[in-house]
C-alpha positions in Angstrom: 50.2 149.5 -25.3 49.8 147.8 -28.7 46.8 148.1 -31.0 45.8 144.5 -30.2 45.9 145.2 -26.5 43.7 148.3 -27.1 41.2 146.1 -28.9 41.3 143.5 -26.1 40.5 146.1 -23.5 37.5 147.4 -25.6 36.1 143.8 -25.9 36.7 143.2 -22.2 34.9 146.5 -21.3 31.9 145.4 -23.4 31.7 142.1 -21.5 32.0 143.8 -18.1 28.4 144.7 -17.5 27.1 141.1 -17.9 29.9 139.7 -15.7 29.4 142.2 -12.9 25.8 141.1 -12.6 27.0 137.7 -11.4 29.1 139.1 -8.6 28.1 137.8 -5.3 28.2 139.4 -1.9 25.2 141.6 -1.4 25.8 144.9 0.5 24.0 145.6 3.7 24.0 148.5 6.1 26.5 148.4 9.0 27.1 149.9 12.3 30.2 151.7 10.9 30.1 155.5 10.9 29.2 157.0 7.6 32.0 158.7 5.7 34.6 158.1 8.3 37.6 159.5 6.4 37.4 163.3 6.3 39.8 166.2 7.0 38.3 166.4 10.5 38.7 162.7 11.3 41.7 160.8 12.5 42.6 157.2 11.6 45.2 154.7 12.7 46.9 151.7 11.0 47.2 148.8 13.4 49.6 146.8 11.4 49.4 143.0 11.9 47.0 143.2 14.9 44.7 140.2 15.0 40.9 140.8 14.8 40.2 140.0 18.5 42.9 142.5 19.6 41.5 145.3 17.3 38.0 144.7 18.7 39.3 145.1 22.2 41.4 148.2 21.3 38.4 149.9 19.7 36.5 149.7 22.9 39.3 150.4 25.4 41.4 153.0 23.6 40.6 153.9 20.0 37.0 155.1 20.5 37.7 156.9 23.8 40.8 158.6 22.3 38.8 159.9 19.4 40.0 157.8 16.5 37.4 157.6 13.8 38.7 154.7 11.7 41.3 151.9 11.8 43.1 150.3 8.9 43.6 146.6 9.4 45.8 144.2 7.6 44.6 142.1 4.6 41.8 139.7 5.7 41.9 137.2 2.7 43.4 133.8 2.8 47.2 134.0 2.2 50.2 131.7 1.8 51.7 130.1 4.9 54.7 131.6 6.6 56.0 133.7 9.5 56.8 136.8 7.5 54.5 139.8 7.5 54.3 139.9 3.7 52.5 136.5 3.5 49.3 138.6 3.9 50.1 140.3 0.7 50.2 137.0 -1.3 46.5 136.0 -1.4 45.4 132.6 -2.6 41.6 133.0 -2.3 39.1 135.6 -1.2 38.0 133.6 1.9 38.2 135.7 5.0 40.4 133.3 6.9 43.9 134.2 7.9 46.6 134.0 10.6 44.9 137.1 12.0 41.6 135.4 12.7 38.5 133.7 11.3 35.6 135.2 9.4 33.5 135.2 12.5 36.2 137.0 14.5 36.6 139.5 11.7 32.8 140.1 11.6 32.8 140.5 15.4 35.6 143.1 15.2 33.8 145.1 12.6 30.6 145.2 14.7 32.4 145.9 18.0 34.4 148.7 16.6 31.4 150.2 14.8 29.5 150.4 18.1 32.6 152.1 19.6 32.4 154.7 16.8 35.4 153.4 14.9 35.0 152.3 11.3 37.1 149.5 9.7 39.2 150.1 6.6 40.4 146.8 5.2 43.7 146.5 3.4 42.6 144.9 0.0 45.1 143.0 -2.2 43.8 142.4 -5.7 46.6 143.6 -8.0 48.1 140.2 -7.8 47.9 136.7 -6.2 50.8 134.7 -4.9 54.3 134.1 -6.2 54.5 130.4 -5.5 52.8 127.0 -5.7 51.8 125.9 -2.3 48.8 125.5 0.1 47.0 128.5 1.6 46.2 129.2 5.3 42.7 127.7 5.0 43.9 124.8 2.9 43.4 126.2 -0.6 45.6 124.4 -3.1 46.8 126.6 -5.9 49.5 127.2 -8.5 51.1 130.6 -9.3 48.6 131.0 -12.2 45.9 128.6 -11.1 43.3 129.4 -8.4 40.4 127.0 -8.4 37.0 128.7 -8.8 38.7 132.0 -9.4 41.5 132.3 -12.0 43.3 130.4 -14.7 46.5 131.3 -16.4 44.6 133.4 -19.0 43.5 135.8 -16.2 47.0 137.0 -15.6 49.3 139.5 -17.4 52.3 138.0 -19.1 54.3 141.1 -20.0 57.0 141.5 -22.6 60.0 142.2 -20.3 62.8 139.7 -20.4 62.1 138.4 -17.0 58.3 138.9 -17.0 58.8 141.3 -14.1 59.2 145.1 -13.8 62.6 146.1 -15.1 61.9 149.7 -16.1 60.2 151.5 -13.3 59.7 154.6 -15.6 57.5 152.5 -18.0 53.8 152.7 -17.1 53.2 149.5 -19.1 55.8 147.5 -17.1 54.7 149.0 -13.8 51.1 148.0 -14.4 51.3 144.8 -16.4 54.6 143.1 -15.4 55.1 141.2 -12.2 55.9 142.9 -9.0 58.5 140.9 -7.0 57.5 137.8 -8.9 53.8 138.0 -7.8 51.3 136.7 -10.4 49.8 139.9 -11.9 46.1 139.8 -12.4 44.7 141.2 -15.7 42.4 143.6 -13.9 40.9 144.7 -17.3 39.1 141.4 -17.7 35.4 141.3 -16.9 35.6 138.0 -14.8 38.6 139.3 -12.8 36.8 142.5 -11.9 33.7 140.5 -11.0 35.6 138.4 -8.6 37.3 141.4 -7.0 33.9 143.2 -6.7 32.3 140.2 -5.1 35.1 140.1 -2.5 34.8 143.8 -1.7 31.0 143.5 -1.5 31.4 140.6 0.8 33.6 142.7 3.2 31.1 145.5 2.9 28.3 143.2 3.9 30.1 142.6 7.1 30.2 146.3 7.8 33.6 147.3 6.4 33.5 151.0 5.6 36.2 151.0 2.9 39.5 149.8 1.6 43.2 150.6 1.4 44.0 149.3 -2.1 47.4 147.7 -2.0 49.8 148.3 -4.9 47.2 150.6 -6.6 49.8 152.3 -8.8 50.3 148.8 -10.4 46.6 148.8 -11.5 45.5 150.8 -14.5 43.2 153.6 -13.5 40.8 152.5 -16.2 40.6 149.1 -14.5 40.0 150.6 -11.0 37.2 152.9 -12.0 34.5 150.2 -12.8 35.5 148.4 -9.5 35.0 151.6 -7.5 31.8 152.4 -9.4 30.3 148.9 -8.5 30.6 149.5 -4.8 28.1 151.6 -2.7 28.7 155.3 -3.1 29.7 155.8 0.5 32.6 153.2 0.2 35.9 154.8 1.3 39.0 154.2 -0.9 42.6 154.9 -0.1 45.0 154.1 -3.0 48.7 153.2 -2.4 50.4 155.2 -5.2 54.1 155.8 -4.8 56.3 157.9 -7.1 56.4 156.7 -10.7 54.8 156.9 -14.0 51.2 156.5 -12.6 49.9 160.0 -11.9 48.4 160.1 -8.4 46.1 163.0 -9.3 44.0 160.6 -11.5 43.5 158.3 -8.5 42.4 161.1 -6.3 39.4 161.7 -8.6 38.0 158.4 -7.3 39.4 158.2 -3.8 42.3 159.2 -1.6 46.0 158.7 -2.1 48.8 158.5 0.6 51.2 161.5 0.6 54.5 159.6 0.9 56.5 162.6 -0.2 55.3 164.6 2.8 56.0 161.6 5.1 59.6 161.5 3.8 59.9 165.3 4.2 58.8 165.0 7.9 61.9 162.9 8.6 64.2 165.7 7.6 62.1 168.3 9.4 62.2 166.5 12.8 65.7 164.8 12.5 67.5 168.1 11.9 66.9 170.9 14.5 65.6 174.0 13.1 64.3 172.5 9.8 60.6 172.6 10.9 60.2 176.3 10.8 57.5 177.5 8.4 56.2 174.0 7.6 52.7 174.9 8.9 52.5 178.2 6.9 49.7 178.4 4.3 52.3 178.6 1.5 53.9 175.3 2.6 50.6 173.5 3.1 49.2 174.8 -0.2 52.2 173.3 -2.1 51.2 169.8 -1.0 49.0 167.4 -2.8 45.2 168.0 -2.8 44.3 168.1 1.0 40.8 166.8 0.8 41.9 163.6 -1.1 45.3 162.9 0.6 46.0 160.6 3.5 48.8 162.3 5.5 51.1 160.0 7.5 54.4 159.9 9.3 55.1 156.2 8.4 53.5 153.0 7.3 54.7 149.4 7.4 56.7 149.7 4.2 58.4 153.1 4.9 59.5 152.1 8.5 61.3 149.1 7.0 63.0 150.9 4.1 64.1 153.7 6.3 62.6 156.5 4.2 60.6 157.8 7.1 60.7 158.1 10.8 59.8 155.0 12.9 59.3 153.9 16.5 63.0 153.7 16.8 63.1 157.5 16.6 60.9 157.7 19.7 60.2 161.3 20.7 60.9 162.6 17.1 58.3 160.2 15.7 55.9 161.4 18.4 56.7 165.0 17.5 56.1 164.4 13.8 52.8 162.7 14.5 51.7 165.6 16.7 52.7 168.0 13.9 50.6 166.0 11.4 47.6 166.3 13.7 48.2 170.0 14.4 48.2 171.3 10.8 45.0 171.8 8.7 46.1 169.4 6.0 45.0 166.1 4.7 43.3 163.2 6.4 45.8 162.0 9.1 46.6 158.4 9.8 48.7 157.5 12.8 50.9 154.4 12.5 51.2 151.7 15.1 53.2 148.5 14.5 55.6 146.1 16.2 59.3 145.9 17.0 61.6 144.1 14.5 65.3 143.7 13.7 64.6 141.5 10.6 62.5 143.5 8.2 60.7 140.4 7.0 59.7 139.0 10.4 56.1 139.1 11.5 54.8 139.6 15.0 54.7 137.0 17.8 52.7 133.9 16.8 51.8 130.6 18.3 53.0 127.2 17.3 50.5 126.9 14.5 51.4 130.3 13.1 48.4 132.3 14.3 49.3 135.8 15.4 49.1 136.2 19.2 46.9 138.8 20.8 48.4 142.3 20.9 49.8 143.4 24.3 51.0 146.9 24.9 53.8 147.9 27.2 52.9 148.6 30.8 54.1 152.2 30.4 53.3 153.5 26.9 55.8 156.2 26.1 57.8 157.7 23.2 60.9 158.0 25.4 63.3 155.6 23.6 61.2 152.5 23.7 63.1 149.2 24.3 61.1 146.3 23.0 61.7 142.7 22.0 61.2 141.7 18.4 57.6 140.9 17.5 56.1 142.8 20.4 53.7 145.6 19.7 54.9 149.2 20.2 51.5 150.8 20.5 52.5 154.2 19.3 48.9 155.1 18.8 48.6 155.3 22.7 51.5 157.7 23.1 50.2 160.7 25.1 51.5 163.3 22.7 49.6 161.7 19.9 46.3 161.0 21.7 46.3 164.5 23.2 46.6 166.0 19.7 43.6 164.0 18.5 41.4 165.9 21.0 43.3 169.1 20.1 42.7 168.7 16.4 39.0 168.2 17.0 38.8 171.4 19.1 40.5 173.7 16.6 38.5 172.6 13.6 39.1 174.8 10.6 40.8 177.7 12.5 43.6 179.2 10.5 47.3 178.8 11.3 48.9 181.9 13.0 52.7 181.6 13.2 53.9 182.6 16.6 57.6 181.7 16.8 60.3 180.4 14.4 63.9 180.3 15.6 66.3 178.6 17.9 65.2 175.1 16.8 61.7 175.9 18.0 58.5 176.4 16.1 55.2 177.5 17.4 51.8 178.4 16.0 48.2 178.8 17.1 45.0 177.8 15.4 43.1 181.0 15.7 42.4 181.5 19.4 41.4 177.9 19.9 44.7 176.0 20.2 48.4 176.5 20.6 51.4 174.2 19.9 55.1 174.6 20.4 57.8 172.2 19.2 61.4 172.2 20.4 63.3 170.0 18.0 66.7 170.9 19.4 69.0 169.1 21.8 69.0 172.1 24.2 66.4 173.5 26.5 63.9 176.1 25.3 63.4 178.8 27.9 61.5 181.9 26.6 58.3 183.9 27.0 56.3 184.1 23.8 52.7 185.0 22.8 50.3 182.1 22.4 47.2 183.8 20.9 44.9 182.2 23.5 42.9 183.9 26.2 44.4 184.3 29.7 44.0 181.4 32.1 45.5 178.1 33.2 45.6 175.2 30.7 46.7 171.6 30.7 49.4 170.4 28.3 47.6 167.8 26.3 51.0 166.4 25.0 51.6 165.2 28.6 48.1 164.1 29.7 47.2 162.6 26.4 43.6 163.9 26.6 41.6 166.9 27.6 41.3 167.8 31.2 37.6 166.9 31.4 38.7 163.2 31.6 41.8 163.4 33.8 43.3 165.6 36.5 46.1 167.9 35.4 49.5 167.3 37.1 51.5 170.3 38.1 54.2 169.7 35.5 51.5 169.9 32.8 49.9 173.2 33.8 50.4 176.1 31.5 49.6 179.7 32.5 48.7 182.2 29.9 49.1 185.8 31.1 46.6 188.7 30.4 48.7 189.8 27.5 48.5 186.3 26.0 52.1 185.3 26.7 53.5 182.3 28.5 56.9 181.6 30.0 57.9 178.2 28.6 60.5 175.9 29.9 60.8 172.9 27.5 63.4 170.2 27.5 65.1 168.8 24.4 63.0 167.2 21.7 59.7 168.0 23.4 56.4 169.8 22.7 53.6 171.5 24.4 50.0 171.7 23.1 46.9 173.1 24.7 43.5 174.3 23.6 40.4 176.0 24.9 39.1 172.5 25.7 42.0 171.9 28.1 41.5 175.2 30.0 41.2 174.6 33.8 38.5 176.2 35.9 
């Protein structure tokens, strides 16, 4: 950063207070649960679900299953197109998009809040669009011209040859050059921050509990801090910070970051039989990023497309990895749920006008090698192994991990005397009697029923008998798991 640019930032900082005073969008209380993102909560990303579908899902499935929050796709006006990434090219801060209207968005937030599920909105404010066109709601704009918001002077014009990021090890280029040709906002400017803050406050006024900040590593931490400080203190922030010159630990001081390294590691653990052993040990977990400020995940919309993590195409291995994420006392877990695709750019099914169709889940929701048409929603968040582990996680609380078994492509541990889980990652059967650490009795396998037995009857195939000495004779098929807790004890 040059001396002139340092001076410019100082001048901009001095002007910030006055500009923020003009930010519109007063905050008001909402029905959303307070502080929804904790180490004891469970979230889900419903990628590209429209607002009406999210509202229905909160009432019918998310709330009853025990999900505490849901991350929804960006709500601001975007460029027109049938690709998913059009939502990441905003043209205004109007809450009008192919996913629904402002009224539908507000209804979703209210409906989900009453169901005990908070809304986390994906917020895009590192950049605007990469082209000159007309937005979804009719906003005319240029790449560096957005009426009533920004002029060319409000964007970075970096010193690289192309104006884009050419050296990914350069903090300057990563944060002040254009990402994929997108017009990069000068987020140090007072008027730019004021516009961003007004937009976030507008969403908060509708009851939104917090934000996933898209492309956060491309925004200087010094620019993010005043934006975060201007929002109510209970606003939840999740910063997208991948590997690179931007240090994630700095972002964790003002919010949460996603642990993409762990997500990538899970792919190896579950794709290769026997590689899981020891991953739940205190030493392994303590080596990870700060637990109380990390969002743990198996995949998101980017990683399932670049192949760096597991995806719905891995079926039962994806379900196992999600179960493991929920079983260990680490991070703030977020389940991923998207749609089927063969073209990584394609969006979900839409009508003739480009509006995303309502989500429809398969008649039988299962992780067993799902076969789906492009654009149809997979609904991984309903897979029984995942929903069963939400209840399991809430039952075991802060109980410590006690390793029980670690060989033959199988890995088992208990959480004190409250819950037990066993993973068979191999292609052969697991037939063995091992200790569980739980009291004697008959339990129901929550990985089969998808819930605790107080809500459903327990089929014979899901019953687990723990003997007086605490052992159980297990018979597990390939790539399968068993999980039970004191909450699923019968009788």
